[in-house]
C-alpha positions as CSV (number, residue, x, y, z in Angstrom):
1,M,148.8,71.5,170.3
2,Q,146.8,73.6,172.8
3,A,148.5,76.7,171.5
4,K,147.4,75.9,168.0
5,A,143.8,75.3,169.2
6,L,143.9,78.6,171.0
7,V,145.2,80.5,168.0
8,L,142.5,78.9,165.8
9,A,139.7,79.8,168.3
10,L,140.9,83.4,168.5
11,S,141.1,83.6,164.7
12,V,137.5,82.4,164.3
13,A,136.3,84.7,167.1
14,L,138.0,87.8,165.5
15,A,136.7,86.8,162.0
16,G,133.2,87.1,163.4
17,C,133.9,90.8,164.2
18,Q,134.6,91.6,160.6
19,T,131.6,93.3,158.8
20,Q,131.0,94.4,155.2
21,R,131.8,97.9,156.1
22,G,135.2,97.7,157.7
23,E,136.3,96.5,161.1
24,L,133.9,96.6,164.0
25,L,134.9,95.4,167.5
26,V,132.5,95.2,170.4
27,A,133.2,95.2,174.1
28,P,130.6,94.8,176.9
29,D,130.3,97.2,179.9
30,P,132.9,99.7,178.7
31,V,132.2,102.8,180.8
32,P,129.6,103.7,183.4
33,G,126.2,104.3,181.7
34,A,127.0,102.3,178.6
35,N,126.3,98.6,177.9
36,H,128.5,98.2,174.8
37,A,131.5,99.9,173.2
38,L,132.0,99.6,169.4
39,Q,135.3,100.5,167.8
40,M,134.9,101.3,164.1
41,S,137.6,102.1,161.6
42,N,137.0,104.8,159.0
43,T,137.3,102.4,156.0
44,P,134.9,103.7,153.3
45,D,132.5,101.5,151.3
46,V,129.8,102.1,148.7
47,G,126.9,103.8,150.3
48,Y,128.7,104.2,153.6
49,N,130.7,107.2,154.8
50,P,132.4,106.2,158.1
51,D,133.3,109.9,158.7
52,D,129.6,110.8,158.8
53,K,128.2,110.6,162.4
54,E,124.7,109.5,161.3
55,D,126.1,106.6,159.1
56,R,128.4,105.4,162.0
57,E,125.5,105.5,164.5
58,R,123.1,103.7,162.1
59,H,125.7,101.0,161.4
60,A,126.5,100.5,165.0
61,L,122.9,100.3,166.2
62,N,122.0,97.9,163.3
63,Y,124.9,95.7,164.3
64,L,123.7,95.5,167.9
65,K,120.0,95.3,167.1
66,S,119.6,91.7,168.3
67,R,121.4,92.3,171.6
68,C,120.2,95.9,172.2
69,P,116.9,96.6,170.3
70,A,116.3,100.0,171.9
71,G,120.0,101.1,171.9
72,R,121.2,104.7,171.6
73,V,124.6,106.1,171.2
74,I,125.5,108.1,174.4
75,K,129.1,109.0,173.7
76,E,131.6,108.9,170.9
77,S,135.4,109.4,170.8
78,V,137.8,109.7,167.9
79,I,141.2,108.0,167.9
80,E,143.5,109.5,165.3
81,T,146.0,107.0,163.8
82,G,147.7,109.0,161.1
83,T,147.0,108.7,157.3
84,D,146.2,105.8,155.0
85,D,148.0,104.9,151.8
86,L,145.9,107.5,149.8
87,G,146.7,110.3,152.3
88,R,143.3,110.3,153.9
89,P,143.2,110.7,157.7
90,A,143.1,107.3,159.3
91,R,141.0,107.1,162.5
92,S,138.9,104.9,164.6
93,Y,135.7,105.8,166.3
94,M,134.6,104.5,169.7
95,L,130.8,104.6,170.1
96,Y,129.3,103.9,173.5
97,V,125.8,102.4,173.4
98,K,123.2,102.2,176.1
99,C,120.4,99.6,175.8
């Protein structure tokens, strides 16, 4: 019974990380000098190009606006994961934000 409750709690918590523009995961205190790390997949959407640095930064900072109103991206890294079903490069971006 406790295992089922734990699975349900984790499912609800992870569902809260889903956004309209692909998957976005947030971790506090990731590296020295940053307050948050956001991992974003490069899933495209209408009006959003995840491979455009400005779009990624704007999306990440908007997502953190309530926790970090004066945030700025201080570092970014790319994690190559192969290709998607359409042959596009599949990658994730880690954005490190300082408040």
